[in-house]
C-alpha positions, 0 to 999 in steps of 0.5 A: 681644069677650068675653075668655075669659082675664084680661088680666094674667098674674098673674090668669091664674096665679091663675085657674089655681090656682083651677081646680086647686083645684076639680079637686082638690076634685072628685077627692079621693075617687077619688084616695083610693081609688086611693092605698089600692089602691096603698098598703094602709096608707093609709085612703081613708076617713080621707083623705076625712074630711080633705078634708071637714074642709078644705072646712068650714074653707075656708068658716069661714075665707072667712067670717072673711075678709069681715070681716078682708080686706074690711072690716078688722075683727078679731073674736075671736068668730067661733068662737062663731058656729061653735059656735052653728051646731053646737049648733043642729044637735045640739039640733034633731036630738038634743033635738027629734028633727027631721030633721038637714037642718032643723037644718042649715038653721037653723044659719046663721039661729041664728048670724046672730041671735046675730051681729046681737044681739052685733054691736050690742054690739060696734059701740059700739067700733072697732078694738082695743076692738071686738076686745076686746068680741068676745072678751068675747062669745065668752067669754060664749057659751062660759060659757053652753055650758059651764055650761048642762048641761040644754040644752047638755050642759055640758062633755060636749057633745052627741053625735049619730049622723047618718042612714044617708044621710050615714053614707057618707064619700064621700056626706057629702063630696060633700054638704059640697062642694055646700053649701060651693060654694053658700055660696062663690058667694053670698059671691063675688057679695056681695064683687063687688057695690057692697056689696063695694066699699063694704066695701073703702072702709071698710077703706081709710078709715072717715072718708072712706067716711062723708064720701061717704055710706056708713053705716059702722056699718050696713055693718059690722053687716051684714057681721058678721051675714053672716060669722056666718051663714056661720060657723054654716053651717060649724059645722053641717057640722062636726057632720055629720062630727065627730058632736059639739058641745062647748063648746071650739068657742066658746072664744076661742082656737079663733078662731086657726084661721080667722085662721091659715088666712086669713093663710096662704092670703092675705087679698087674694084671695077663695079664698086662705083656701080654699088655706090651709085645705087646706094647714093640714089637710095640715100638721096631719096630717103634722107632728102625727104626727112632732112631736105637741108641737111642731106649734104652734111649726112652724105659727107659724114657717111662717105667720111665714115666709109673711107675711114672704116673701109678705105677700099669702099663698100665693095671691099667690105667683105674682103676686109671682114674676112681678113679681120676674121682670119687675123682673129682666128690666127690670134686665137691659135697663137694663144693656144699651146701647139699640139706636138706629135711623137716625132716632133716631141723626140726631135725637140728632146734631141735638141734640148739634150744636145744643148744641155751636154754642150754638144754644140760648141763654138771654136775660139778664134784668135786675132790675126788668124786666117779663117778662109784662104783661096788659091789658084783661081787664075 
């Protein structure tokens, strides 16, 4: 029989959150228009713009979680591949006057090409030193973008004007949602495959994974390249709504954004970073208006509170709540006296009677006495 709903209550709640997220994503443009009709001060175009940025950030963060959550790799160069994707679209469209969609198709390929080359360099170390090498790679790519004026525009970057077909905010939003949806489906199939199972084993213990025949270096390079590919796609989508690529996109501190979003949403679930992305965009828009100079402090406090209260991230909160509730109910049942059936009472009475009449006695053992003897085995 095919089971339509997950067996675990926590899984059912989590899938409910996923469906609610997809429904919310689909309804952002009409909800933004309705909000503008009810509140003339609200701008539907700006709200759709925020929704588009949240979708792109979700793709970027989930691609980062392929390394952090599924493989245990901490990279500081993920923003660099995000920037490579953005610059690829800008250069193909602005410098070479080719269709912008061709640039969008080339963006992940360019980021993956840079990712595989730099990944080979970063793989010369593991753990902390791997992270430091990725930081150096990020700074190298940033320096190239910042100083190569003839090609990248230097500190001015490259500004583009998108075609009329994508200039409408609602059209661009649904186009972005479609591309992000396809990318998420591909990544989901990847992590649910035997390849994803191998990544989880590497995350848990690299030595044991190698002992059972997994080529750890090859798998790490593969997932590093795949994560770079999807980061490049996110960067290509970024330039469609921001209409500019600039060197700061590649700076190593820009990598804090997908890290914070991933920790906020949760590394233990596939769509956890997507939930974190929408929460981050809402917080950024709401808090920065009231506290423009204290946003980083407030965001840091929120992330710290989430990590301490729910280590699995906000996406894991329903499971933690259900676990605490079950533990509370279990404690109440342990405090109440157990109800006994007639048969249980008779069995308990028989045991007490046997103990009271010394029916069960231990036989005395003398030193040197043989307790067990086995003969004729051969």
